[in-house]
C-alpha positions as CSV (number, residue, x, y, z in Angstrom):
1,M,15.3,-34.5,146.1
2,N,18.2,-36.8,146.1
3,K,21.2,-36.6,143.8
4,K,20.1,-39.6,141.6
5,I,16.8,-37.8,140.6
6,K,18.7,-34.6,139.9
7,Y,21.1,-36.4,137.5
8,I,18.2,-38.1,135.8
9,I,16.5,-34.7,135.2
10,I,19.8,-33.2,133.9
11,I,20.4,-36.0,131.5
12,L,16.8,-35.8,130.3
13,L,17.1,-32.1,129.8
14,A,20.4,-32.6,127.9
15,I,18.8,-35.2,125.6
16,V,15.8,-33.0,124.9
17,G,18.1,-29.9,124.3
18,G,20.3,-31.9,122.0
19,F,17.3,-33.3,120.1
20,L,15.8,-29.8,119.7
21,F,19.2,-28.4,118.6
22,Y,19.7,-31.2,116.1
23,K,16.1,-30.8,114.8
24,N,15.7,-27.1,114.8
25,V,19.3,-25.8,114.3
26,Y,21.6,-28.3,112.9
27,I,19.2,-29.8,110.4
28,V,18.0,-26.4,109.4
29,K,21.5,-25.0,109.0
30,T,22.6,-28.0,106.9
31,T,19.6,-28.3,104.7
32,Y,20.1,-26.9,101.2
33,K,18.0,-26.6,98.1
34,T,19.4,-28.3,95.0
35,L,18.9,-28.4,91.3
36,S,20.4,-30.0,88.2
37,P,22.0,-28.5,85.1
38,K,19.8,-28.2,82.0
39,V,20.3,-28.0,78.2
40,A,19.2,-24.7,76.8
41,N,20.0,-21.9,74.4
42,L,21.9,-19.1,76.2
43,D,21.8,-15.5,74.9
44,I,25.0,-13.8,75.7
45,K,24.5,-10.1,76.4
46,V,27.1,-7.4,77.0
47,F,26.2,-4.4,79.1
48,G,27.8,-0.9,79.0
49,I,27.2,2.6,80.4
50,G,27.7,5.6,78.2
51,N,26.3,8.9,77.0
52,V,24.1,10.2,74.2
53,S,26.3,11.6,71.4
54,A,26.5,11.8,67.6
55,K,28.9,11.1,64.9
56,D,28.3,14.4,63.2
57,I,28.0,17.5,65.5
58,Y,28.6,20.7,63.5
59,S,30.1,23.8,65.1
60,I,28.6,26.8,63.5
61,T,31.4,29.4,63.6
62,A,31.7,33.1,62.7
63,Q,33.6,33.0,59.3
64,T,34.6,36.6,59.9
65,G,34.7,38.9,62.9
66,G,32.1,41.4,63.6
67,K,28.9,42.4,65.5
68,I,26.0,39.9,65.4
69,I,22.9,41.4,63.9
70,S,20.6,38.4,64.2
71,I,20.4,34.8,65.4
72,L,17.4,33.2,63.8
73,T,17.3,30.0,65.9
74,D,17.9,28.8,69.5
75,E,18.7,25.7,71.6
76,G,16.2,22.9,71.2
77,Q,15.0,24.0,67.7
78,W,15.1,22.2,64.4
79,V,16.6,23.7,61.3
80,K,16.6,22.8,57.6
81,K,19.7,22.7,55.4
82,G,20.1,26.1,53.9
83,D,18.2,28.0,56.5
84,L,19.7,31.4,57.4
85,L,21.0,31.1,61.0
86,I,23.2,34.1,61.7
87,T,23.8,37.5,60.2
88,I,26.9,39.5,61.1
89,D,27.2,43.3,60.4
90,P,29.1,43.6,57.1
91,V,29.8,47.3,57.8
92,D,30.8,48.9,54.4
93,M,31.3,45.6,52.6
94,P,28.1,45.9,50.4
95,E,29.2,49.4,49.1
96,L,32.7,48.0,48.3
97,V,31.1,45.2,46.4
98,Q,28.9,47.6,44.5
99,E,31.9,49.8,43.6
100,M,33.8,46.9,42.3
101,L,30.9,45.7,40.2
102,I,30.7,49.2,38.7
103,S,34.5,48.9,37.9
104,V,33.8,45.6,36.2
105,E,31.1,47.2,34.0
106,K,33.4,50.1,33.2
107,T,36.3,47.8,32.1
108,K,33.8,45.8,30.1
109,S,32.6,48.9,28.4
110,E,36.1,50.0,27.6
111,L,36.8,46.6,26.2
112,R,33.7,46.8,23.9
113,A,34.8,50.3,22.7
114,L,38.3,49.1,21.9
115,T,36.9,46.1,20.1
116,K,34.7,48.4,18.0
117,E,37.7,50.6,17.4
118,S,39.8,47.7,16.3
119,E,37.0,46.6,13.9
120,S,37.0,50.2,12.4
121,L,40.8,50.2,12.1
122,N,40.8,46.8,10.5
123,A,38.3,48.0,7.9
124,Q,40.4,51.1,7.2
125,K,43.5,49.0,6.9
126,E,41.9,46.7,4.4
127,L,40.9,49.7,2.3
128,A,44.4,51.2,2.6
129,L,45.9,47.9,1.5
130,I,43.7,47.9,-1.6
131,T,44.8,51.5,-2.3
132,Y,48.4,50.6,-1.7
133,K,48.4,47.6,-4.1
134,R,46.6,49.7,-6.7
135,Y,49.1,52.5,-6.5
136,E,51.9,49.9,-6.6
137,N,50.6,48.6,-10.0
138,L,50.0,52.2,-11.3
139,L,53.5,53.2,-10.3
140,K,55.0,50.4,-12.4
141,Q,52.9,51.7,-15.3
142,S,54.0,55.3,-14.5
143,F,50.4,56.4,-14.0
144,V,51.1,57.8,-10.5
145,S,54.0,59.6,-9.0
146,K,56.4,58.1,-6.5
147,S,55.1,60.6,-3.8
148,E,51.5,59.4,-4.2
149,F,52.7,55.8,-3.9
150,D,54.7,56.7,-0.8
151,K,51.7,58.3,0.8
152,A,49.5,55.2,0.2
153,K,52.2,53.1,1.9
154,T,52.5,55.5,4.8
155,D,48.7,55.5,5.3
156,L,48.8,51.6,5.3
157,D,51.7,51.5,7.8
158,A,50.0,54.0,10.1
159,L,46.7,52.1,10.2
160,T,48.7,48.8,10.8
161,A,50.5,50.4,13.7
162,Q,47.2,51.8,15.2
163,L,45.5,48.5,14.8
164,E,48.4,46.7,16.6
165,A,48.3,49.2,19.4
166,T,44.6,48.8,19.7
167,L,44.9,45.0,19.9
168,V,47.5,45.4,22.7
169,R,45.1,47.7,24.5
170,I,42.3,45.1,24.0
171,E,44.4,42.4,25.6
172,S,45.3,44.7,28.5
173,S,41.6,45.6,28.8
174,K,40.7,41.9,28.9
175,I,43.2,41.4,31.7
176,E,41.7,44.3,33.6
177,V,38.2,42.9,33.2
178,Q,39.4,39.6,34.7
179,R,41.2,41.4,37.5
180,T,38.2,43.5,38.5
181,Q,35.9,40.5,38.1
182,K,38.1,38.4,40.5
183,N,38.2,41.3,42.9
184,A,34.4,41.6,42.8
185,D,34.0,37.8,43.2
186,S,36.4,37.9,46.2
187,L,34.4,40.7,47.8
188,K,31.2,38.9,47.2
189,T,32.7,35.8,48.9
190,K,33.7,37.9,51.8
191,L,30.3,39.5,52.0
192,S,28.6,36.0,51.9
193,R,30.6,35.1,55.1
194,F,28.6,37.6,57.0
195,Q,25.5,35.3,56.6
196,I,25.8,31.8,58.0
197,Y,23.4,29.0,56.8
198,A,22.6,25.6,58.2
199,P,24.8,22.9,56.7
200,V,22.3,20.0,57.3
201,D,18.9,19.3,58.6
202,G,19.6,19.2,62.3
203,Y,18.8,20.0,65.9
204,V,20.4,23.0,67.7
205,I,22.0,21.8,71.0
206,S,23.8,24.9,72.1
207,K,24.0,28.7,71.5
208,S,27.1,30.4,72.9
209,A,26.6,34.0,71.6
210,E,23.9,36.6,71.6
211,V,22.7,39.4,69.3
212,A,24.8,42.6,69.4
213,Q,27.8,40.7,70.7
214,N,31.1,41.2,68.9
215,V,32.7,37.9,67.9
216,A,36.1,37.1,66.5
217,S,36.6,34.9,63.4
218,A,36.2,31.2,64.1
219,T,34.2,31.8,67.3
220,T,31.6,29.0,67.8
221,I,28.1,30.5,67.9
222,L,25.9,27.4,67.5
223,K,26.2,23.6,67.6
224,I,23.9,21.5,65.4
225,V,23.5,17.7,65.6
226,D,22.7,15.7,62.5
227,P,20.0,13.5,64.0
228,K,20.6,10.7,61.5
229,T,24.0,10.1,63.2
230,L,22.7,10.1,66.8
231,W,24.2,7.2,68.9
232,I,25.3,6.1,72.3
233,R,29.0,6.3,73.1
234,A,29.2,3.3,75.5
235,Y,32.2,1.9,77.3
236,I,32.7,-1.8,77.6
237,D,35.2,-3.7,79.7
238,E,37.8,-5.2,77.4
239,K,37.3,-8.6,79.0
240,I,33.7,-8.9,77.7
241,S,34.0,-6.9,74.5
242,G,35.5,-9.6,72.3
243,D,32.2,-11.0,71.0
244,I,30.9,-7.6,70.0
245,K,30.6,-7.0,66.2
246,V,29.3,-4.2,64.0
247,G,25.6,-4.8,63.1
248,Q,24.7,-6.6,66.3
249,K,21.3,-5.7,67.8
250,A,21.1,-3.7,71.0
251,E,18.7,-2.3,73.5
252,I,19.1,1.3,74.9
253,T,17.8,2.8,78.1
254,L,18.0,6.5,78.6
255,R,18.2,7.9,82.1
256,S,15.4,10.4,81.5
257,Q,13.1,7.6,80.1
258,S,14.1,4.6,82.2
259,N,10.7,3.0,81.7
260,K,11.1,2.9,77.9
261,L,13.3,0.6,75.9
262,F,14.8,1.8,72.6
263,T,16.3,-0.6,70.0
264,G,19.4,0.0,68.0
265,S,22.5,-1.7,66.6
266,V,26.3,-1.5,66.9
267,K,27.6,1.0,64.3
268,R,31.2,1.4,65.2
269,I,33.8,-0.2,67.5
270,V,36.6,2.3,68.2
271,A,40.0,0.7,67.3
272,Q,41.9,2.0,70.3
273,S,41.1,1.0,73.9
274,D,41.6,3.3,76.9
275,A,44.9,2.2,78.5
276,V,43.9,3.5,81.9
277,T,40.3,2.2,82.3
278,Q,40.9,-0.8,80.0
279,E,37.6,-0.1,78.3
280,R,36.6,-0.1,74.7
281,E,34.3,2.5,73.1
282,I,31.3,1.1,71.3
283,N,28.9,3.3,69.3
284,V,25.3,2.1,69.3
285,A,22.9,3.9,66.9
286,F,19.1,4.2,67.4
287,D,16.6,2.5,65.1
288,E,14.1,5.2,65.9
289,L,15.2,8.7,67.0
290,P,14.1,9.5,70.6
291,I,12.3,12.8,70.8
292,P,13.4,14.9,72.5
293,F,17.0,13.8,73.0
294,Y,19.8,15.4,75.1
295,I,23.4,15.2,74.2
296,N,25.6,13.8,77.1
297,E,22.6,12.2,78.8
298,Q,23.6,9.0,80.5
299,A,22.4,5.8,78.9
300,R,22.7,2.0,79.3
301,V,23.2,-0.3,76.3
302,T,22.6,-4.1,76.2
303,I,24.2,-5.7,73.2
304,N,23.0,-9.2,72.0
305,A,26.5,-10.5,71.4
306,K,25.7,-14.1,70.4
307,T,23.5,-17.2,71.2
308,I,25.0,-20.5,72.4
309,S,22.8,-23.3,71.2
310,N,22.2,-26.5,73.3
311,A,24.5,-25.5,76.0
312,I,24.7,-27.1,79.5
313,T,23.6,-24.2,81.7
314,I,23.4,-23.5,85.4
315,P,22.1,-20.4,87.3
316,L,24.8,-17.8,88.1
317,N,23.8,-17.8,91.8
318,T,25.2,-21.3,92.1
319,L,28.7,-20.3,91.1
320,K,31.3,-19.9,93.8
321,V,35.0,-19.3,94.0
322,E,37.0,-21.6,96.2
323,D,40.8,-21.4,96.3
324,E,40.7,-19.1,93.3
325,K,38.8,-21.7,91.3
326,E,35.3,-21.0,90.0
327,G,32.8,-23.8,90.2
328,V,29.8,-25.3,92.1
329,W,29.1,-27.4,95.2
330,T,27.6,-30.7,94.3
331,F,25.5,-33.2,96.3
332,V,26.9,-36.7,96.4
333,D,25.9,-39.3,98.9
334,N,24.5,-36.7,101.3
335,K,27.8,-34.8,101.3
336,A,29.0,-31.6,99.6
337,Y,31.9,-31.7,97.1
338,F,33.3,-28.7,95.1
339,K,33.7,-29.1,91.4
340,E,35.8,-26.7,89.3
341,L,34.0,-25.7,86.0
342,N,35.1,-24.5,82.6
343,I,32.7,-21.7,81.8
344,Q,32.1,-20.9,78.2
345,A,30.1,-17.7,78.7
346,K,27.8,-15.9,81.1
347,G,24.3,-14.6,80.3
348,D,21.9,-12.5,82.4
349,N,21.2,-15.2,84.9
350,E,22.9,-18.3,83.6
351,A,26.3,-19.6,82.6
352,A,27.2,-22.0,79.8
353,I,29.5,-24.8,80.9
354,T,31.9,-26.6,78.6
355,S,33.2,-29.2,81.1
356,G,33.3,-30.1,84.8
357,I,29.7,-31.1,85.3
358,K,27.0,-33.5,83.9
359,I,23.3,-33.2,83.4
360,E,22.7,-35.8,86.0
361,D,24.8,-34.1,88.7
362,I,23.0,-32.4,91.6
363,I,24.1,-28.8,92.4
364,I,23.7,-27.3,95.8
365,I,22.3,-23.7,95.9
366,P,24.5,-21.8,98.3
367,D,22.7,-20.0,101.1
368,S,24.5,-17.4,103.3
369,S,22.0,-17.9,106.1
370,K,23.1,-21.5,106.5
371,K,26.3,-23.2,107.5
372,A,29.2,-22.6,105.3
373,L,29.9,-25.5,102.9
374,S,33.1,-27.4,103.1
375,E,34.6,-30.4,101.3
376,G,32.9,-33.6,102.4
377,M,30.5,-31.9,104.8
378,R,27.3,-33.8,105.5
379,I,24.2,-31.9,104.3
380,H,20.5,-32.5,103.9
381,Q,18.1,-31.8,101.0
């Protein structure tokens, strides 16, 4: 084979190879799918991760130190307000209360006796006063002697003094009744502290002591959740928390029930953000109590922050950042051009655009498996 034929074959192979490269590689790598913006309502949702908690969690503590005689509930059980939960050994306190009650009755009896005595003395004094006045008149008429009159006066003075003394004793006895009654009430109050009752209808989430254990005053024995105050304590990035308001509807997913969606609403927005994580705490309450529930279980909340009506929207997967500017690649005259956008908000899959693009514009959908887009690059649809 001469050189001329070889060159012809090489040229043909190069042409065929170039054609195949252009057809199967270049065209493929520069062919992108496109779409156009649309006008739609965009739901803005804010997501956060948190834990199951409650506004009201009651620590049931020992009000006085002592040995636990009984604990009538356990973790995972429901209790009613007023149920007896815990009994602590009162030792000799009941006997002391009984003794003090006896003292109260004794002082009351003494007061009643003194009252009767004062009534008797008062009656005697009235009679002595009548006698005294009668003798006083008779003395003026010289019908009685001076000594008889003096005796009548002495009797009246003696009865007056006895009555005054008895009245003082009555006042002292009244004070003693009050003192013993207060002591008895104080002992009753102390005795009542040896029995602990449920403060609310609730759910026991922890028990940290056992029967026969000695506990000090203020030791936590049980923790009870008020189920009406159950909520998710979620943490939202400050950047996306501005649209959240109390009362907004939300969806809750518990880690233990990931296939079930609970509904709720925002109940509280904590006024102070975390300076380290730059997150804000949002409390989301359940519309319907999940049974069972577990405090501190991880949960995810989705808050329906707002709806933007008649917005120009584009898919989130079309957004790109070029030279620190966020925008989209557009298709103009078979070439790619980057347009910076002013983004109003982002939803689950779409973004609302305030300016930078029109409905009639054609947006290129980026594809990492194809050639990287560049300004003015020729592309195919």
